[in-house]
C-alpha positions in Angstrom: -43.8 33.0 20.1 -44.1 34.3 16.7 -42.2 34.0 13.4 -41.9 36.4 10.4 -42.5 35.4 7.0 -38.5 35.4 6.6 -37.6 33.1 9.6 -40.3 30.9 8.2 -38.9 30.7 4.6 -35.3 30.1 6.3 -36.6 27.0 8.1 -38.2 25.5 5.3 -34.4 26.1 3.0 -33.0 24.5 6.0 -35.5 21.4 6.1 -34.9 21.2 2.2 -31.1 20.9 2.7 -31.4 18.3 5.5 -34.0 16.0 3.4 -31.7 16.5 0.2 -28.6 15.2 2.2 -30.7 12.5 4.0 -31.8 10.9 0.9 -28.4 11.4 -0.7 -27.1 9.2 2.0 -30.1 6.9 2.1 -31.9 8.0 5.2 -35.8 7.9 4.4 -37.4 10.9 5.7 -41.6 11.7 5.8 -43.0 14.7 6.8 -45.7 13.9 9.1 -47.4 17.2 10.0 -51.0 15.6 10.6 -50.0 15.5 14.1 -48.8 19.2 14.5 -52.1 20.6 12.6 -54.6 19.3 15.2 -53.7 21.9 18.4 -54.7 19.6 21.3 -52.1 17.1 19.7 -49.3 20.0 19.1 -49.7 20.8 22.8 -49.5 17.4 24.0 -46.2 16.9 22.0 -45.0 20.4 23.1 -45.2 19.2 26.8 -43.5 15.5 26.1 -41.0 17.1 24.4 -40.2 19.4 27.3 -41.2 23.0 24.8 -42.4 25.4 27.6 -42.2 28.5 25.1 -42.8 27.4 21.9 -44.7 25.0 19.8 -44.5 22.2 17.7 -44.9 23.1 13.9 -43.6 20.1 11.9 -42.9 16.6 12.5 -40.6 14.3 10.7 -39.7 11.1 10.8 -36.2 9.6 9.2 -34.5 6.5 9.3 -33.9 3.4 7.3 -36.6 1.0 5.8 -37.8 -0.7 2.9 -38.0 1.6 -0.3 -41.9 3.0 -1.0 -43.4 3.7 -4.0 -42.8 7.6 -5.4 -45.4 9.9 -5.4 -47.1 10.4 -8.5 -45.7 13.4 -10.6 -47.0 15.0 -13.9 -44.2 15.0 -16.7 -42.1 17.9 -16.4 -43.4 18.8 -20.1 -46.5 19.3 -19.1 -45.7 21.9 -16.4 -43.3 23.9 -18.4 -45.0 26.0 -21.1 
């Protein structure tokens, strides 16, 4: 199955909306794509999930848990010119 660039952008927008809404509701989420990046694991996950005519491209963990440290960010002033 081939996804167009427009489809991929739309999927990214949908995930961003999900992640922001989940965060606003106090639901933690984390992208765990390392598993989907390995072809053998991707195929195994598709089989477990019953996906026959597609593939797993994104794995997201979500739920409630303890707060974790945020990833380091540069100050906005260092980025904007």
